[in-house]
C-alpha positions in Angstrom: 3.8 -60.2 -151.0 3.1 -59.0 -147.1 5.8 -58.4 -145.2 5.6 -59.0 -141.5 8.9 -59.2 -138.5 9.8 -62.2 -136.1 11.5 -61.6 -133.2 13.8 -63.6 -130.8 14.3 -65.8 -133.8 15.8 -69.3 -133.6 17.5 -71.5 -135.9 14.8 -74.4 -135.8 12.2 -71.5 -136.2 13.4 -70.3 -139.7 13.9 -73.1 -141.1 10.2 -74.2 -140.8 8.9 -70.5 -141.4 10.9 -70.5 -144.5 9.4 -73.7 -145.8 5.9 -72.0 -145.5 6.1 -68.6 -145.9 5.7 -68.4 -149.8 2.9 -70.8 -149.7 0.8 -67.6 -147.5 2.7 -65.1 -149.8 4.8 -63.4 -146.8 8.1 -62.4 -146.3 9.4 -62.3 -143.4 12.6 -60.2 -141.4 14.0 -62.0 -138.5 15.3 -60.4 -135.6 17.3 -61.7 -132.6 16.1 -59.4 -130.3 12.9 -60.6 -127.7 10.2 -58.0 -128.6 9.8 -55.6 -125.4 9.9 -52.0 -124.7 13.7 -50.9 -125.7 12.7 -52.9 -129.0 9.5 -52.4 -129.9 10.9 -49.8 -132.1 12.7 -52.4 -134.6 9.2 -53.4 -135.9 8.3 -49.7 -136.6 6.2 -50.0 -140.4 5.4 -53.7 -139.7 1.7 -54.1 -140.2 2.2 -57.6 -138.3 4.7 -59.1 -135.9 5.5 -62.8 -134.9 6.0 -63.0 -131.0 6.9 -65.8 -128.6 5.6 -66.8 -124.9 9.1 -64.8 -122.9 8.5 -61.7 -125.1 7.8 -58.4 -122.8 4.1 -57.4 -124.7 2.8 -55.2 -121.9 1.5 -51.5 -122.5 4.5 -49.7 -123.3 5.4 -52.2 -125.9 1.9 -52.4 -127.2 1.9 -48.6 -127.7 5.0 -48.4 -129.0 4.0 -51.1 -131.4 0.9 -49.0 -132.5 1.9 -46.1 -132.7 4.6 -47.5 -135.2 1.6 -49.0 -137.2 1.6 -52.3 -136.0 -1.9 -53.8 -136.4 -1.5 -57.9 -135.2 0.3 -60.0 -133.0 0.6 -62.9 -134.2 2.4 -64.9 -131.1 4.0 -68.5 -132.3 2.6 -70.4 -129.1 -0.7 -71.3 -127.3 0.0 -69.4 -124.2 -0.5 -65.4 -124.4 -0.4 -64.8 -120.3 2.7 -62.4 -121.3 0.6 -59.8 -123.4 -1.4 -56.7 -121.8 -4.5 -57.4 -123.6 -6.4 -55.0 -121.9 -3.6 -52.3 -123.7 -3.9 -54.3 -127.0 -7.9 -54.1 -127.0 -8.8 -51.5 -129.8 -5.6 -51.1 -130.9 -3.7 -54.2 -131.9 -5.7 -57.9 -132.6 -3.7 -60.7 -131.1 -3.8 -64.3 -132.4 -2.2 -66.9 -131.5 -1.2 -71.1 -132.0 -4.3 -72.9 -130.0 -2.5 -76.2 -130.3 0.6 -77.5 -132.3 1.3 -80.9 -130.6 -0.4 -82.5 -127.3 1.7 -85.3 -128.0 5.2 -83.1 -128.0 4.3 -81.5 -124.4 3.2 -84.8 -122.8 5.4 -87.4 -124.3 7.9 -84.6 -123.2 6.6 -85.1 -119.8 6.9 -88.7 -119.5 10.6 -88.1 -120.4 11.6 -86.3 -117.9 9.8 -88.7 -115.3 11.4 -91.5 -116.6 14.7 -89.8 -116.7 14.9 -88.5 -113.5 13.1 -91.8 -111.9 15.6 -94.0 -113.6 18.3 -91.7 -113.0 18.8 -91.7 -116.9 21.0 -88.9 -117.2 23.4 -90.0 -114.1 23.8 -93.3 -115.9 24.6 -91.4 -119.2 27.1 -89.1 -117.5 28.7 -92.2 -115.1 29.0 -94.4 -118.4 30.6 -91.9 -120.5 33.7 -91.9 -118.3 33.6 -95.3 -118.3 32.0 -95.7 -114.7 29.2 -98.8 -114.4 28.2 -98.4 -110.5 24.8 -98.7 -110.0 25.1 -97.3 -106.7 22.4 -94.6 -106.3 20.7 -95.6 -109.5 17.6 -96.9 -107.8 13.9 -95.8 -108.8 10.8 -97.1 -108.5 8.1 -98.6 -110.5 5.5 -96.4 -111.9 3.2 -99.4 -112.3 0.3 -98.8 -109.6 1.4 -95.5 -108.3 -1.3 -92.3 -108.5 -0.5 -89.7 -110.9 -2.5 -86.7 -110.2 -3.0 -84.2 -113.9 -4.3 -80.8 -113.2 -6.0 -79.5 -116.1 -7.6 -81.7 -119.1 -7.0 -79.9 -121.8 -5.5 -81.6 -124.8 -2.2 -82.2 -123.7 -3.3 -83.3 -120.1 -5.4 -85.9 -121.6 -2.7 -87.4 -123.2 -0.3 -87.6 -120.8 -3.1 -89.4 -119.0 -3.5 -91.9 -121.7 0.3 -92.1 -121.7 0.5 -92.6 -117.8 -2.4 -95.3 -118.5 -0.6 -97.4 -120.9 2.5 -97.7 -117.5 -0.1 -99.2 -115.4 -0.8 -96.0 -113.3 -3.9 -95.2 -111.4 -4.9 -91.6 -113.0 -6.9 -88.9 -110.9 -7.4 -85.2 -112.1 -8.5 -81.7 -111.2 -10.1 -79.0 -113.7 -12.4 -76.3 -113.0 -14.1 -76.8 -116.0 -14.0 -81.0 -116.1 -15.2 -82.8 -119.7 -18.9 -83.9 -119.9 -19.5 -87.4 -120.6 -16.0 -88.0 -120.2 -14.6 -91.8 -118.1 -12.1 -88.9 -116.5 -11.9 -89.7 -112.7 -12.3 -86.2 -111.1 -11.4 -85.2 -107.6 -11.2 -82.0 -105.5 -8.3 -79.9 -105.9 -7.1 -81.1 -102.5 -7.5 -84.6 -102.6 -5.6 -84.8 -105.8 -2.8 -83.4 -103.7 -3.3 -85.8 -100.8 -3.4 -89.1 -103.2 -1.1 -88.3 -105.5 2.7 -90.5 -105.8 3.3 -88.0 -108.7 1.7 -84.6 -110.0 1.7 -83.4 -113.4 0.8 -79.8 -114.1 -1.5 -79.3 -117.9 -3.1 -75.8 -117.3 -2.5 -72.4 -118.1 -1.3 -69.8 -116.2 -4.1 -67.3 -114.5 -4.8 -65.4 -111.7 -6.4 -68.2 -110.1 -3.6 -70.9 -111.0 -0.7 -68.6 -110.4 1.5 -70.4 -107.6 -0.9 -73.5 -107.6 2.2 -75.0 -106.0 2.7 -73.4 -103.0 4.0 -73.8 -99.2 0.4 -74.6 -98.1 -0.5 -76.9 -100.9 3.0 -78.8 -100.9 1.9 -79.6 -97.2 -1.4 -81.5 -98.3 1.0 -84.1 -100.1 2.3 -87.1 -99.7 6.3 -87.0 -98.5 8.9 -88.0 -101.3 5.8 -86.8 -104.2 7.0 -85.8 -107.2 5.8 -82.9 -109.2 6.1 -82.2 -113.1 5.9 -78.8 -114.7 5.5 -78.7 -118.6 3.3 -75.6 -118.7 4.0 -72.4 -117.3 6.7 -71.8 -114.8 4.8 -69.5 -112.2 2.2 -72.5 -111.5 4.7 -73.3 -108.9 6.0 -71.0 -106.2 9.7 -71.7 -106.7 10.9 -70.8 -102.9 8.4 -72.8 -101.6 9.5 -75.6 -104.3 13.0 -75.6 -103.0 12.1 -75.8 -99.7 10.1 -79.0 -100.0 13.3 -80.4 -102.2 15.3 -79.5 -99.3 13.0 -80.5 -96.1 12.4 -84.0 -98.7 8.6 -83.2 -98.6 9.2 -83.3 -102.5 11.0 -86.5 -103.6 11.4 -85.0 -107.1 10.8 -82.1 -109.9 11.1 -82.7 -113.7 10.7 -79.0 -114.7 10.7 -77.6 -118.5 9.9 -74.1 -117.5 10.5 -71.5 -114.6 9.2 -68.4 -113.3 11.6 -66.0 -113.8 13.0 -68.1 -117.1 12.4 -65.1 -120.0 16.4 -63.6 -119.5 17.6 -67.0 -119.4 16.2 -69.9 -121.3 16.6 -70.6 -124.8 20.4 -68.6 -124.4 23.3 -70.2 -123.8 24.5 -68.9 -120.3 27.5 -70.9 -119.7 29.4 -68.4 -119.3 27.1 -66.3 -117.1 27.2 -65.8 -113.2 23.6 -66.6 -112.5 21.6 -64.2 -110.6 18.8 -66.3 -109.6 19.8 -67.8 -106.5 16.5 -69.8 -106.6 17.3 -71.4 -109.5 20.8 -72.5 -109.1 20.0 -74.0 -106.2 17.3 -76.3 -107.4 19.7 -77.0 -110.7 22.1 -78.0 -108.1 20.0 -80.9 -106.1 20.7 -84.4 -107.3 16.8 -85.2 -107.2 15.7 -82.4 -110.2 15.8 -82.3 -114.0 15.6 -79.0 -116.0 14.9 -78.6 -119.5 14.9 -75.0 -121.0 10.9 -74.8 -122.0 11.6 -77.6 -125.0 8.4 -79.7 -124.5 7.0 -78.6 -127.8 10.2 -79.3 -130.0 9.4 -82.0 -132.4 9.8 -81.5 -136.1 6.0 -81.9 -136.1 5.0 -79.2 -133.2 7.3 -76.6 -135.3 5.9 -77.7 -138.6 2.2 -76.9 -137.1 3.4 -73.6 -135.2 4.7 -72.1 -138.8 2.0 -73.1 -140.9 -0.5 -71.9 -138.2 1.1 -68.7 -137.2 1.4 -67.9 -141.2 -2.9 -68.8 -142.0 -3.4 -66.3 -138.8 -1.7 -63.8 -140.5 -2.4 -64.4 -144.1 -6.0 -64.0 -142.5 -5.5 -60.5 -141.4 -4.1 -59.1 -144.5 -7.3 -60.6 -146.2 -9.4 -59.1 -143.9 -10.8 -62.2 -143.0 -12.5 -63.5 -139.4 -9.3 -64.1 -137.4 -10.3 -67.7 -135.6 -7.4 -67.8 -133.6 -8.0 -64.4 -132.4 -7.9 -63.5 -128.4 -8.9 -60.1 -126.7 -9.5 -58.4 -122.8 -13.3 -59.6 -123.2 -12.8 -63.0 -124.4 -10.8 -63.9 -121.6 -13.3 -61.7 -119.1 -16.4 -63.7 -120.8 -17.4 -60.7 -122.1 -19.4 -60.1 -125.3 -17.4 -59.7 -127.8 -18.0 -59.8 -132.2 -15.7 -62.4 -132.8 -18.7 -64.9 -131.1 -20.8 -62.8 -134.3 -18.1 -64.1 -137.0 -16.4 -61.0 -137.0 -13.1 -60.2 -135.2 -12.8 -59.0 -131.9 -13.0 -55.3 -132.1 
C-alpha cells in the first residue's frame, strides 16, 4: 500500500476516507494542523499529501514539501486559489475535486436565503423560550422576484433551477456563457441593477476579487439580498458592512468570508475575535453566516473522498492525472496534459 498524509483533519473527513481507502490501496496518516509554512515539515517522507481550501500553500510551503520528497498535492475541494501554482510547476503536481455535489452547495444557498428572509433562525430561538410572538418576523414572497446568478457552472445552474421552482425570474452573468442554453444572460451592470437577490457561484480569480465592492453596491437596488456560497474574497467585506449599515443591502447570506482561514471550521467560542469587520457583520440582524458548510452532505463527502483517493491512486500508478491543474493550464498556455500526459 502507498501511504499519504492528510492535513486539517476533521471527524467527518476521516469517516469517509477511512471507508474507501482500502479499496484504493492507500494508507493515511491524519494530521490535525492546517498545512502551511510552519507545518509543511510534517509531510517529510510522504510523496503525496491531501490539503484543503483554507490551507496556506504558498511558495514557502511548496518549497518545504518539495525538499522533503512530496510530489503530489491532492486538494480535497474544487477551489484552488490558495495554491501558488507558479511555485509548484515543475516540482509538485496539484490535483483537485472538480465536482462533488452541485446540489449540496446550491441547496444550501437557497436554505440560507429562505432562513434569512422568513427569519427562521430567529423564530427557532424564540419558540425555544416559549416566545410565540410574530413581531419582526415578516419576510417577502420569493415568487416573482428577480434573482441574478453570477457564474453558470454546475452549481449556478442547479441554483437557477431551484429558483425557477419558486417562480422567480432568473437572470445570469458569466464571462463564458453557455452556448445553446435557455439561460437569460445579461451584462454584469444590468444584473446588479435589476436583481432583488444576487447569488455568487463563480470562482475566485484576479478578475472576480472583490466583485461586490463599494461601486457595484451603488448600482444595486435598495434592499437587495446577497448570497455567497462560493469564495469569501468575491465580496469586499468592509463595503458589505457599510451597505448593511446604510440599508442599501437588505440582507446577506454568507457561507464564506474573505478572512475565514483562521476562524472557520474551528471552535472559537472561547476566543475574543480580533476581526472587527466580521464581528460587526455577525451582529447585524439581517445577516446569516454559516462556516463554509455548503458542501457538507453525505453524498458530497463520499464523492470528495472517492475522487481524492482516485487522484492519488492515478499518481502512484503513473497514469494521466485527469484532475490536474497547473500554472500553464491556468494561463491558457500549451500544457502537456492536452497531449494525454501529465502537466509536466
